[in-house]
C-alpha positions as CSV (number, residue, x, y, z in Angstrom):
1,X,30.3,13.9,-2.5
2,X,28.1,16.3,-5.7
3,X,26.0,18.9,-4.8
4,X,23.2,20.1,-6.8
5,X,20.2,22.3,-6.5
6,X,16.8,22.2,-7.4
7,X,13.5,24.2,-6.3
8,X,12.1,21.0,-5.3
9,X,13.6,17.4,-4.1
10,X,11.6,14.2,-4.3
11,X,12.7,11.5,-1.5
12,X,11.4,8.0,-3.4
13,X,10.8,7.0,-7.1
14,X,6.9,5.5,-6.3
15,X,4.5,6.3,-8.2
16,X,3.5,8.9,-5.6
17,X,6.7,11.2,-5.9
18,X,7.1,10.4,-9.7
19,X,3.8,11.9,-10.4
20,X,4.8,14.6,-8.2
21,X,8.2,15.6,-9.7
22,X,6.7,15.2,-13.5
23,X,3.8,17.6,-12.4
24,X,6.2,19.9,-10.7
25,X,8.7,20.0,-13.7
26,X,5.9,20.9,-15.9
27,X,4.7,24.0,-14.1
28,X,8.4,25.1,-14.7
29,X,10.2,24.0,-11.5
30,X,13.0,22.3,-11.1
31,X,13.6,18.6,-9.5
32,X,15.8,16.1,-8.4
33,X,14.3,12.3,-7.1
34,X,16.0,10.6,-4.8
35,X,16.0,6.8,-4.8
36,X,17.5,4.1,-2.5
37,X,16.9,1.0,-4.2
38,X,18.6,0.5,-8.4
39,X,15.2,0.8,-9.6
40,X,12.1,3.3,-9.8
41,X,8.3,2.2,-8.8
42,X,8.6,1.3,-5.0
43,X,6.0,-1.4,-4.4
44,X,5.2,-2.0,-7.9
45,X,7.8,-4.5,-9.2
46,X,7.7,-6.4,-12.5
47,X,10.6,-9.1,-12.6
48,X,11.1,-12.5,-14.4
49,X,11.7,-15.1,-12.1
50,X,13.0,-18.3,-13.9
51,X,12.2,-17.3,-16.7
52,X,8.3,-16.1,-15.9
53,X,7.2,-12.7,-15.9
54,X,5.8,-12.1,-12.4
55,X,4.5,-8.7,-10.7
56,X,5.8,-9.2,-7.3
57,X,4.1,-6.0,-5.7
58,X,0.9,-3.6,-6.5
59,X,-0.9,-4.8,-10.0
60,X,-4.4,-4.8,-10.5
61,X,-6.7,-1.3,-11.7
62,X,-10.4,-1.0,-10.8
63,X,-12.9,1.2,-12.0
64,X,-12.8,3.5,-9.7
65,X,-9.6,4.2,-9.3
66,X,-9.7,7.2,-12.2
67,X,-6.0,8.4,-11.4
68,X,-4.2,5.9,-12.2
69,X,-6.8,4.9,-15.3
70,X,-5.4,8.3,-16.9
71,X,-2.2,7.8,-16.1
72,X,-2.1,4.5,-17.7
73,X,-3.6,6.0,-20.5
74,X,-1.0,9.0,-20.5
75,X,1.2,7.3,-20.7
76,X,-0.2,5.1,-24.1
77,X,-0.4,2.0,-21.6
78,X,-2.6,-0.9,-22.5
79,X,-5.4,-3.3,-19.5
80,X,-6.7,-6.6,-20.0
81,X,-9.2,-8.0,-17.5
82,X,-8.1,-10.8,-15.3
83,X,-9.3,-14.5,-15.9
84,X,-12.6,-14.9,-14.3
85,X,-14.5,-17.3,-16.6
86,X,-16.5,-20.5,-14.4
87,X,-16.6,-21.5,-11.3
88,X,-15.0,-20.0,-8.1
89,X,-14.3,-22.4,-5.0
90,X,-15.0,-21.9,-1.9
91,X,-13.5,-24.0,1.7
92,X,-15.8,-23.7,4.7
93,X,-15.0,-25.0,8.5
94,X,-15.5,-28.5,7.0
95,X,-12.7,-28.5,4.7
96,X,-14.9,-29.3,1.9
97,X,-14.6,-27.1,-1.3
98,X,-17.4,-26.0,-3.0
99,X,-18.0,-24.8,-6.2
100,X,-20.3,-21.4,-6.8
101,X,-21.0,-18.1,-9.0
102,X,-21.7,-14.5,-7.7
103,X,-20.7,-13.2,-5.1
104,X,-22.0,-15.2,-2.1
105,X,-19.9,-17.8,-1.1
106,X,-21.8,-21.0,-0.6
107,X,-22.3,-20.7,3.6
108,X,-25.7,-21.9,5.4
109,X,-29.1,-20.0,4.3
110,X,-28.7,-18.2,7.9
111,X,-25.3,-17.5,7.4
112,X,-25.6,-16.1,4.1
113,X,-28.7,-13.7,5.4
114,X,-26.8,-12.2,7.9
115,X,-23.7,-11.5,6.1
116,X,-26.1,-9.8,3.6
117,X,-27.2,-7.9,6.6
118,X,-24.4,-6.8,7.7
119,X,-23.1,-5.8,4.5
120,X,-25.8,-3.2,3.6
121,X,-25.0,-1.9,7.1
122,X,-22.0,-1.3,6.9
123,X,-22.2,0.2,3.2
124,X,-24.8,2.7,4.8
125,X,-22.0,3.1,7.2
126,X,-19.6,4.1,4.7
127,X,-22.4,6.0,2.3
128,X,-21.3,8.3,5.3
129,X,-17.4,8.4,5.4
130,X,-15.5,10.8,3.4
131,X,-12.2,8.8,2.9
132,X,-10.2,12.2,2.4
133,X,-11.6,13.0,6.4
134,X,-12.8,10.0,8.1
135,X,-11.8,11.6,11.4
136,X,-14.7,14.0,10.4
137,X,-17.6,11.9,11.1
138,X,-19.6,12.7,14.0
139,X,-18.9,8.8,15.6
140,X,-15.3,8.8,14.3
141,X,-13.9,8.8,18.0
142,X,-16.5,6.0,19.2
143,X,-15.4,3.7,15.8
144,X,-11.9,4.4,16.2
145,X,-11.7,2.9,20.1
146,X,-13.8,-0.6,19.3
147,X,-11.9,-2.9,17.1
148,X,-12.8,-4.5,13.6
149,X,-13.3,-7.9,14.8
150,X,-14.9,-6.9,18.2
151,X,-17.1,-4.5,16.2
152,X,-18.1,-7.9,14.1
153,X,-18.7,-10.3,16.9
154,X,-21.1,-7.7,18.1
155,X,-23.4,-7.9,15.5
156,X,-23.6,-11.7,15.1
157,X,-22.3,-14.7,17.2
158,X,-22.4,-16.6,13.8
159,X,-18.6,-17.3,13.5
160,X,-18.1,-18.1,9.3
161,X,-20.2,-14.9,8.8
162,X,-17.7,-12.8,10.8
163,X,-15.1,-14.7,9.9
164,X,-16.3,-13.4,5.9
165,X,-16.8,-10.2,6.5
166,X,-13.9,-9.5,8.6
167,X,-11.5,-11.0,5.8
168,X,-12.3,-8.2,3.1
169,X,-10.9,-5.5,5.2
170,X,-8.2,-7.3,7.8
171,X,-6.5,-10.3,5.7
172,X,-7.0,-9.6,2.0
173,X,-6.4,-5.2,2.8
174,X,-4.9,-4.0,6.0
175,X,-3.0,-7.9,6.2
176,X,-3.0,-7.0,9.9
177,X,-4.9,-9.5,12.4
178,X,-8.7,-7.7,12.9
179,X,-8.3,-7.2,16.3
180,X,-5.4,-4.9,15.9
181,X,-7.2,-2.3,13.7
182,X,-10.1,-0.7,14.7
183,X,-13.6,-0.1,12.9
184,X,-13.2,3.4,11.9
185,X,-10.0,2.1,9.9
186,X,-11.9,-0.9,8.0
187,X,-14.4,1.9,7.5
188,X,-11.8,3.8,5.6
189,X,-10.3,0.8,3.7
190,X,-14.2,0.6,2.3
191,X,-14.7,4.0,1.0
192,X,-11.5,4.6,-0.2
193,X,-13.1,1.5,-2.6
194,X,-16.8,3.4,-2.8
195,X,-18.6,1.2,-0.3
196,X,-17.8,-2.2,1.4
197,X,-19.5,-4.0,-1.6
198,X,-17.0,-2.7,-3.7
199,X,-14.2,-4.3,-1.7
200,X,-16.0,-7.4,-1.4
201,X,-16.9,-7.9,-5.3
202,X,-13.2,-9.3,-6.3
203,X,-14.7,-8.7,-10.1
204,X,-14.0,-4.8,-9.2
205,X,-11.3,-4.3,-7.0
206,X,-9.6,-6.8,-9.2
207,X,-10.4,-6.3,-12.2
208,X,-8.2,-5.0,-14.8
209,X,-4.3,-5.6,-15.1
210,X,-1.8,-3.7,-17.3
211,X,0.0,-5.6,-20.1
212,X,3.5,-6.0,-19.4
213,X,3.5,-5.2,-15.7
214,X,2.4,-2.3,-13.7
215,X,5.8,-1.3,-13.0
216,X,6.0,0.3,-16.1
217,X,3.9,3.5,-14.6
218,X,6.6,4.7,-12.7
219,X,9.1,3.3,-14.9
220,X,7.7,5.8,-17.8
221,X,7.3,8.7,-15.4
222,X,10.6,8.2,-14.5
223,X,11.7,8.2,-18.2
224,X,10.4,11.8,-18.7
225,X,12.4,13.0,-15.8
226,X,15.9,11.4,-17.1
227,X,18.3,12.4,-14.9
228,X,16.8,14.3,-12.6
229,X,16.2,10.6,-11.3
230,X,19.0,9.2,-9.0
231,X,19.3,5.6,-7.8
232,X,21.3,3.6,-5.1
233,X,20.6,7.0,-3.1
234,X,19.5,6.2,0.1
235,X,18.9,9.5,1.7
236,X,20.5,9.5,5.5
237,X,19.8,13.3,6.9
238,X,18.0,16.0,5.9
239,X,18.4,19.4,7.4
240,X,15.7,21.9,7.4
241,X,14.7,25.6,7.9
242,X,17.1,28.1,8.7
243,X,19.8,25.7,9.5
244,X,19.9,23.8,5.9
245,X,22.3,27.5,5.2
246,X,24.9,25.4,7.3
247,X,24.2,21.7,6.5
248,X,28.2,20.2,7.6
249,X,27.9,21.2,11.2
250,X,27.3,18.2,13.2
251,X,23.9,16.5,13.8
252,X,22.1,17.4,16.7
253,X,20.0,15.0,18.6
254,X,19.2,17.4,21.6
255,X,21.9,15.9,23.8
256,X,24.0,19.0,23.3
257,X,21.1,21.7,24.3
258,X,21.0,22.6,27.9
259,X,18.0,23.5,27.7
260,X,15.2,21.7,26.0
261,X,13.3,25.0,25.3
262,X,15.9,25.6,23.2
263,X,15.3,22.4,20.8
264,X,12.2,23.0,20.6
265,X,12.1,26.5,19.7
266,X,14.5,25.7,16.7
267,X,11.9,23.2,15.9
268,X,8.8,25.5,16.0
269,X,11.0,28.2,13.8
270,X,11.8,25.7,11.4
271,X,8.2,24.5,10.6
272,X,7.4,28.2,10.4
273,X,10.5,28.5,7.9
274,X,10.9,29.5,4.1
275,X,14.5,28.8,4.3
276,X,14.2,25.6,2.3
277,X,16.4,22.1,2.9
278,X,19.5,20.6,2.3
279,X,19.3,16.7,1.5
280,X,22.1,14.6,2.3
281,X,22.0,11.2,0.4
282,X,24.5,8.3,-0.2
283,X,26.4,10.3,-2.6
284,X,24.7,13.6,-3.7
285,X,23.5,16.3,-1.7
286,X,20.7,18.5,-3.1
287,X,19.9,22.2,-1.5
288,X,16.0,22.9,-2.7
289,X,13.2,25.3,-1.5
290,X,10.9,22.9,-0.9
291,X,11.4,18.5,-0.2
292,X,8.9,15.7,-0.5
293,X,8.7,12.5,1.6
294,X,7.3,10.1,-1.1
295,X,7.6,7.3,1.1
296,X,6.0,5.1,3.6
297,X,5.6,7.1,6.9
298,X,7.6,4.2,8.8
299,X,10.4,4.5,6.9
300,X,11.0,7.9,8.1
301,X,12.9,7.3,11.0
302,X,15.7,5.8,8.6
303,X,16.6,9.9,8.1
304,X,18.1,12.0,10.4
305,X,16.4,15.3,10.2
306,X,18.5,18.5,11.7
307,X,16.6,20.2,13.6
308,X,14.5,17.1,14.7
309,X,11.1,16.9,13.2
310,X,8.2,18.1,15.5
311,X,7.1,16.3,18.6
312,X,3.6,15.6,16.5
313,X,5.4,14.0,14.3
314,X,7.6,11.8,16.6
315,X,4.1,10.8,18.3
316,X,2.3,10.4,15.0
317,X,4.4,7.8,13.4
318,X,4.8,5.8,16.8
319,X,1.1,4.4,15.9
320,X,2.1,4.1,12.3
321,X,2.7,0.5,11.5
322,X,2.9,-1.9,7.9
323,X,0.2,-5.1,7.4
324,X,2.3,-7.9,6.3
325,X,1.1,-10.3,3.5
326,X,2.9,-13.0,1.4
327,X,2.3,-13.1,-2.3
328,X,2.7,-16.3,-3.6
329,X,3.2,-17.2,-7.2
330,X,2.8,-20.6,-9.0
331,X,3.5,-21.0,-12.6
332,X,2.2,-24.1,-14.3
333,X,2.5,-25.6,-17.8
334,X,-0.9,-24.8,-18.7
335,X,-4.0,-23.4,-16.5
336,X,-5.3,-26.8,-15.9
337,X,-8.2,-25.0,-13.5
338,X,-9.9,-23.6,-16.8
339,X,-10.0,-27.0,-18.1
340,X,-12.4,-28.1,-14.8
341,X,-14.7,-25.2,-15.3
342,X,-12.5,-23.2,-12.8
343,X,-12.3,-19.2,-12.9
344,X,-9.2,-19.9,-10.5
345,X,-11.0,-17.2,-8.2
346,X,-10.9,-19.3,-4.5
347,X,-12.0,-17.7,-0.9
348,X,-11.7,-19.2,2.5
349,X,-10.9,-17.3,5.9
350,X,-9.7,-20.9,6.7
351,X,-7.0,-21.8,4.9
352,X,-3.6,-20.8,5.0
353,X,-4.4,-19.1,1.4
354,X,-7.1,-17.0,2.5
355,X,-7.6,-16.2,-1.3
356,X,-6.2,-17.0,-4.6
357,X,-6.6,-16.0,-8.6
358,X,-5.6,-16.8,-12.4
359,X,-3.1,-14.3,-12.5
360,X,-1.7,-16.2,-16.0
361,X,-0.1,-13.0,-18.2
362,X,-1.7,-11.4,-21.1
363,X,-1.0,-14.0,-23.9
364,X,0.9,-16.7,-21.9
365,X,0.4,-20.3,-22.6
366,X,1.5,-21.4,-19.1
367,X,-0.6,-20.3,-16.6
368,X,0.0,-18.7,-13.1
369,X,-1.9,-18.5,-9.8
370,X,-1.9,-16.2,-7.3
371,X,-2.1,-16.5,-3.4
372,X,-2.2,-15.0,-0.5
373,X,-0.7,-15.4,3.3
374,X,-1.7,-13.0,5.4
375,X,-0.9,-11.6,9.0
376,X,-0.5,-14.0,11.9
377,X,-0.4,-16.7,9.3
378,X,2.5,-15.0,7.2
379,X,4.6,-14.6,10.5
380,X,4.4,-18.4,11.5
381,X,4.9,-19.4,7.9
382,X,8.6,-17.5,8.2
383,X,9.7,-19.4,10.9
384,X,9.6,-22.6,9.0
385,X,12.4,-23.7,6.0
386,X,11.9,-22.4,2.8
387,X,11.0,-25.8,1.6
388,X,8.7,-26.7,4.4
389,X,6.8,-23.3,3.7
390,X,6.6,-24.2,0.0
391,X,5.1,-26.9,0.4
392,X,2.5,-25.8,3.0
393,X,1.4,-23.4,0.8
394,X,1.1,-25.4,-2.1
395,X,-0.7,-28.0,0.0
396,X,-3.3,-25.0,0.7
397,X,-3.6,-24.0,-2.8
398,X,-4.4,-27.8,-3.6
399,X,-7.3,-27.8,-1.5
400,X,-8.9,-25.3,-3.8
401,X,-7.5,-26.7,-7.4
402,X,-6.5,-30.1,-6.5
403,X,-3.3,-32.3,-6.3
404,X,-2.3,-30.9,-9.8
405,X,-1.5,-27.1,-8.2
406,X,1.2,-28.7,-5.5
407,X,3.4,-29.1,-9.3
408,X,4.2,-25.6,-10.5
409,X,7.1,-25.4,-12.6
410,X,8.1,-22.0,-11.5
411,X,7.3,-21.2,-7.6
412,X,8.2,-18.0,-5.8
413,X,7.1,-15.9,-2.4
414,X,7.2,-12.2,-3.0
415,X,8.4,-11.1,0.8
416,X,8.0,-7.5,1.0
417,X,8.8,-7.6,4.9
418,X,12.5,-8.2,4.5
419,X,12.5,-5.7,1.6
420,X,14.6,-2.9,3.1
421,X,13.1,0.2,2.0
422,X,9.5,-1.6,2.6
423,X,9.3,-3.7,5.5
424,X,5.8,-5.1,4.9
425,X,3.1,-5.5,2.5
426,X,0.5,-3.7,1.4
427,X,1.0,-0.5,3.4
428,X,0.9,1.1,6.3
429,X,-2.3,1.9,8.8
430,X,-2.9,3.4,11.9
431,X,-3.4,1.0,15.0
432,X,-6.8,1.2,17.6
433,X,-7.4,4.8,18.0
434,X,-5.0,6.0,16.1
435,X,-6.7,7.7,12.8
436,X,-9.1,9.8,14.6
437,X,-6.3,11.2,17.0
438,X,-3.6,11.5,14.2
439,X,-5.7,11.4,10.5
440,X,-5.6,15.4,10.2
441,X,-1.9,15.6,10.7
442,X,-0.3,12.8,8.6
443,X,-0.6,15.0,5.0
444,X,0.4,18.5,6.7
445,X,3.7,20.1,5.9
446,X,6.3,20.1,7.9
447,X,7.4,23.9,6.8
448,X,9.2,23.1,3.8
449,X,9.1,19.6,3.6
450,X,5.3,18.2,2.1
451,X,4.5,14.5,2.1
452,X,2.9,12.1,-0.2
453,X,2.7,8.4,-0.3
454,X,-0.9,5.8,-0.9
455,X,-0.5,4.8,2.6
456,X,-2.0,8.6,3.4
457,X,-4.5,8.9,0.6
458,X,-8.1,8.8,0.8
459,X,-10.1,7.4,-2.3
460,X,-7.1,4.8,-3.3
461,X,-5.7,4.2,-0.3
462,X,-3.5,2.1,0.3
463,X,-3.2,1.1,-3.9
464,X,-1.1,3.1,-6.9
465,X,-4.5,5.3,-7.5
466,X,-4.3,6.7,-4.5
467,X,0.2,7.2,-4.6
468,X,-0.9,8.8,-7.7
469,X,-3.5,11.3,-6.3
470,X,-1.2,12.2,-3.2
471,X,1.5,13.0,-5.6
472,X,-0.7,15.4,-7.4
473,X,-1.5,16.7,-3.9
474,X,1.7,17.5,-2.9
475,X,3.0,18.9,-6.0
476,X,-0.4,21.3,-5.8
477,X,0.7,22.5,-2.2
478,X,4.3,23.3,-3.4
479,X,2.5,25.1,-6.3
480,X,0.5,27.3,-4.2
481,X,3.2,28.3,-1.9
482,X,5.7,29.4,-4.7
483,X,2.6,31.7,-6.1
484,X,2.4,33.2,-2.8
């Protein structure tokens, strides 16, 4: 096994880790980036499936995502607007597809009024939230005890209004059933985009795409680091604190410690130590002054820490879990819906595919639709055969676009739940009560170990923009320590 020495070792070659590594190297520190996969990008992945270029993970850029916009410009990449000319489609409880323009769904006048009133109420609440510190709001504890679904149903008994209001942060963003996460978590999701109204405006939140795919951002960041990016290197063990000087000792899980207080003392000593880390991956060992865990918190348990992480981290990470969504790609010979005067934008809280969009690549003569199946619906679909799954998804798309949607020339489902180094999509969030209880601690360094990923972002939460912001933050923390 090769052994190298660096100032900083970064675990994870996604947008957060590569942003941090580039910033640290630019400041004069040496870095090594270890990535478990055979590619860089994390949850950004562009690939060619049966001749069609598909963005299997994150892909959109919105006007508020300044960190991402700046990075795209710095890398010399170009963007183009998502196609949105023509009517959108909404399927209501009666199963009828209705065409509409503008932001409001074609619902009953009374339902529209309720949606407007609650949206205004939510915008006012979100305006009081600091996305970087939502737990500091005076009502944070109260709002973290009530589920998103329960709070909405306290506001109205109009079920269609509740379903459409819940959709924006539930199925569409956190990708969990709305009874499983709190009002505070939902407000954070909205605050990260600037307002609840921004979050429900598809023309804002899904504004542009990067020509050639968003994975080019991490790919080009990795190119700047050259041979300091190591692929196929899952990290198995991190020895930190005073014990990093002797990483070859047998891993100690606590069973050999006669007195639990001695183990506690070792953890506390490591947390205040400046003795650095030794990171042992599949084929390389890196000794460094600092480490950055640039991966989702749900993956920390894949690494053995010696000594163990402090009890706070052990408890906190049990209250964080990934959502789950299937991203469906359907490619057709032509974008036939445009001929019907449709934009490709479609919504329904009653359909299997709760939302879908024209996702045709820049300059492509063929047409591509992208649809999404979220949370419990996604779980249920994966209990079916692949053929049954495809049939049901295309049937749902046909309710928006007509029978032609059932005959794509290329069909693919992005299944991030099976992906070993992701385990879900889009990102991780706290369970009920977890954000107020643990939020202030989720980014706090543990001794020489710093943390960065989109899952713990404020602005840009769960998006590439947030990952880039968190990469900058972690790098700044380390640079401040080196100056001290």
